[in-house]
N, C-alpha and C positions, 0 to 999 in steps of 0.2 A: 450477734444479731445486728442488722442494719438499723440506722436511725430513720425516723420519719419527720419530715419538715412540712410546714405550711408555706407555700410559695405565693399564694394569692388568696385574698378574702374579700368578699363583696356581699352586699345585701340591698334589697329594695328598702325604701322608707316604708314604715308601717302604714297601712290603710285602715281606716275605720270600717265597721260593718256598713255596707251600702255606700262606701266612700270612694276615694279616688282610684283605688285598685279594683273595685268591684266589676269593672268592665272587662277585666283581663281573665281569660280562661287560665286556670292554674298551670296547665302544661305550657302555655305560651309564656307565662310569667317566669316559671322555672327555667324555661329554655333561654330566656333573655339573660338570666343569671349565669347559665353555662357559657354563653357567648362572651359575657363580660369577663369571666375568669380567664378565658383564652386571650382576650384583648389585653388584659393587664400584664401578661407575660409574653405576649406576641408568640403564642404557641401554635404549632401546627395541629389542627384538629385530629389528625391521624395518630398523634402521640398519646391521646387519652385512652387508657386501657379499660376503665369501667367508670360508671356513674352510680353511686350509692345514695339514695335519696330518702329522707324521712318524710312521712306523711301519716297523720293519725286517722283521718276519716277517708278511707280509700273506697269510695263509691261515687256514682255519678260522674262528674267531670274529673274526679281524682281516682277513678277506678282503672282496672286493666293495666296495672303497672305504670304509675305516673312517672317514674324515673325514665322508663323507656320512651314514654310519650313525650317527655320533655326533651330527650335527645332528638326525637323526630321533629320536634317543633323548633329546634335550634339549628345552628350552622354546623353541628357535628355530623360526620358521615354516618350512614346507617350501619356501619360495621362496629360502631361503639355500643357496647351493651349497657344495660342499666337495670337496677333492681330496687324495689321499694321496701322499706322496713317500717315497723310500728313498735316503738318502745314508748308509746304515749308521748308526753310532753318532751321527753328527751330523745325523740326519734332521730333527729339529725345530729345530735351529739353522739349517739350510737353509730350513725353513719360515719362520723369522723373516726370513731374507734375502729370500726371495721376497715375503713380505708387505710388507717395507720397500721393496723395489723397486717394487711396485705402487703404493704410496703416494707414493714420491718421484717417480714418473713421472706423477703426477696421474691415473692410470687409476682409482684407488679412493681412498676417504678413511678407511674403517674396516674393518680386516681382522683376523681372529683367526689367529695362528700358534700351533700346539699340537702335542702329541705324546702318544702312548700306547704302552704295551707291557705286556701281561700275560704274563710269562715263566712263570707257573704254568700258564696255560691254553693257551698257544702256545709250547712249549719252544724253546729256542735251537737254531738250525740246521734246524728242521723243514721249511722251504721248500726246502732242498737235499736232505735225506736222504729225505724221504717220496716225492717223485717218482722218485728214483733207485732206491729200494727196489721200486717198482712198474713199473720198466722205462721210465720217461720221461726218462732221461738225466740229465746232470750239467751244471753251469754252465760248467765249463772246456771251452772249444772247442778243436778241433784246431789252429787258428792260435795261440791262447794257449799251448797245450802246446809248439808249435814255438818260440815266442818265449822261453818259460820252461821249458825241458825238465827234467822231474823235480821241479819246484818244487811243494810243497804250500803253498798260500796259507793261513796259519794265524796267528791273532792271538797265540796262546800262544807260538808260535815267534818272532813279531815282538817280543813283550815281552822274551824272552830275548836276542834279537839286539840290542835297544836297551841292555840291561844290559851286554852284552859290548862293544859299540861305545863306550859312554861310561864304561867301566871302573867300573861300579857294583857294589860287593860286597854280599853277603847282609846284612851288618850294617846298611849304609846303607839298604837297601830295607826291612828290618824296622823300623828306627827311623822311617822316613817313615810306614809304615802304622800304627804305634803312635800316632804323633802325630795322624794323621787321626782316629782314634777319640777321642783326648783332646780335640781341638778340637770334634768333633761332640757329645761329652758336655757340654762347657762351654756350647756354643751352645744345646743343648736345655734344660739345667738353668737357664740364664739367660733362657729364653723368647725367644731371638733368632729362632726360626723361626715364632713365633706369627702374625705378620702375613702370612706367605706361605702357610701351610698351610690347605687346605680340609679340615676334619674330615669323615669319612665314616662312616656306620654299618657295622659289621662284619656281613657276610652269611654265612649257612651255605651248605651245598652246594645247597640248594633255593632259594637266593636270598632267604631270609627274614631279617629283621633279628634279631640276637641280643641286642640291648640294649646292646652295647658300641660305643664310638666309637673309630675309629682316627685319631689326631691326632699320633702320634709316630713318627719313622722307626724301623722295626722292626729294621733291621740293625745298629744301634749296639750294640757290646759294652760295656756299662757296667762289666763285670768284666774288661776287657782286661788281659792279663798279658804283659809283655815276654818273660819267660823261656819261657812256653808258646809264644809265636810263634817264638822261636829254635829250638825243638825240633821244629817241624813239618817234614815231609818235603817236598822240592821237587816241583813239578808235573812236571818232567822230570828224568831221571837226570842228576846232576851239575849241575843248573840252580840258579839263584839265586832264582827266584820260587816262592812257595808260595800256598796258598789264602788265607793271611792278607795277602799283598801283591798280591792280585788284587781287582778290583771284584766286588761281590756281585750275584748274580742278584736281580732286583727287579721288582715290579709297581708301576706308577704312571702317572699322567697329569699334564700341566701345560699351561699356556697363557699367552699374552700378547696383549693388545689393542694393535694397532699402528695408529696414526692419523696423519693429516696435520694441518696447522694448521686447516683447515676442520673436520676431524673433532673436534678438541679443542673448537672453538666449538660444534659441533652437540651434543656431549656435555655441555658446560659444566663441564669438569674441567681440572685442571692435570696436566701429564705427570709421570711418574716419572723418565723419562730420554729422551735423544735418541740415535738411532742415529748414531754418529759415523763409523764405517768398517766395511765388510764385505769379507771376503776369503775365497776358497776356492782351495786349491792341490792339485795332485797331486804325489806323490813316489814313491820306490821301493816297488813293491807287495810286495816280498819281505820287507824289514824292516817295511814296512806302516805302522808307528805313529809315524814320525818327522815327519809332516807339520806338527804344531803348531809346530815350530821354524822352518822356512822360512816358514810361514804367518804367524807372529808378526812375523818380520823384514819381510815384505812389507807387512803391515797397518800397522805402525809407519811404514815409509817412505812409504807412500801417504798416511798421515795427517799426515806431517811431525812425528812425535813420536819420543821416545826411550823406552826401557824404563823409565827413571826417572820419566817423566811419568805413568805409570799407578799408581793408588793401590791397586787390588785386582785380583787375578787369579783366574780360575776355569779351571783346566786339568784336564780329566777324568782321573780316576785309574783308567783302564782296567787298568793295572798300575802299581805304584809306580815302575817304571823310566821311565815316560813323563814324569810331572811332574818327577822328579829330573833326568833328562837335559835336559829343557826348562830347568830352573833353571840348570844348568851351561852350557848353550849360549847362553842369553840374558843371563845375569848379573843376572836379576831378584832382588829381595830376597825371601828365603824367608818372611819374616814377613808378606808381602802375598799369599801364595799359599794358596788354599783355606782361608781363615781360619776357616771353620766346619766343616771336615772335607770329605771328598770321597767318591767312589764306593766306596772301600775300606770306609768306615764306613756311608755313607748308602745305598749301592746304586746300580746303573747300569741303569735301566729302558730301555735301548737307545733306541728311537725317541722316548722322552720326555725323554731326558737333556739335549738342547740347550735346550729351553725351561725345564726344571727348573733347570739351572745359571744361566740368565739370570734366572729369578725370584729365586733366592738372591742373585745379584750385584746386581740393582737395589735389592732391599730392604736389602742390606748397605751399599751406598753411601749410602742415605738414613739408615739408623740411625747410621752412623759419620760422616756428613757429609763424605764423600769425593767427589771430582769424577769421576775417570775409572776405568773398569773394562774389563778385557780378558778375553774368554773364548775358549778354544781346545779343540777336541775332535779326537782322532785317530780315523780311520775306516777300515774295511775297504777293501782295494784301494789303500792308500797315499794316502788323501785327508785333508784337514783343513779345517774351517771356523774362521775367526777373526773375532770381532766386538768392536769397541770402542764403548762407550757412555759418555755423559756425563750425570751426574746434574744435574737442573735444579731 
């Protein structure tokens, strides 16, 4: 079986809800990422064989196959196909897996895996609430209801259940979130994100350039205050999670150029990393967010590795309880986890987060001259994707 490599990786800086990326139509934002991937390797647009794009809320401006629409909004020819996928928060990590599988099977040589989510323009939950409001039903079926009677599948509930199961107190969760901001601040101030971020012009409501450039993650709280975090009200009565220990709503797009050996020769470039192992698992849909733990164990076993063989980890900070529980369950070294901050500080643009985190991971491995990286994302429905990459 052939190998799959990452030849280029890019992302926008995260934008707050209603912030500096909110003037961008998501297809245009994703199209800009596609163009930047080609620019980074000086590729001929006709060389791209497919675009696989993650997006969670595929309606409104993200409807009608956002991947294809991003191609049509980019400099790619209209002969390049595109398809959109939804594996919840891991959608674009799954896009990476599908792209790598296409390359490893020798079906294709040069594929783009990407993701996009404009949470300003397509609010969270809209694909569920809007049809229900207009009498078109809800996603929970009668058979699901009989199997899980009275259960409300909710990620906020799942985050609290994780804190309870792994006996994580409020102070521990607050401390993790505080550290996420400190790491993101340090990485930003030291220019560690410079190689991976695609600067974009800020657009107003009419789509006109304002003269400002967006090239810094907008969610980082440079004045983060530990005492202020401790004083925040919990999201649920008696709960341990607060807005400060949850991921931030975020606009963003990101992408990876996934290629075979033949693809590397055709492009005339050296790879950033090799896809070493890919795993996806299902787990309890009620607690919902525990999947990265069994997923990590399965990925390591299939790769013949131990947790100590991995140099850097990216575990999505949907809530602070997820990476902290993951640390306790796996025994991973905390100083190797989310070394440049995570979604609590940088934002979680849902369908874009998978390729966003991988972009940061491969650039971090190269800058720090480390060898192996592991990425894991918890996903709605009790799912998780895990990917191990090797810097070359």
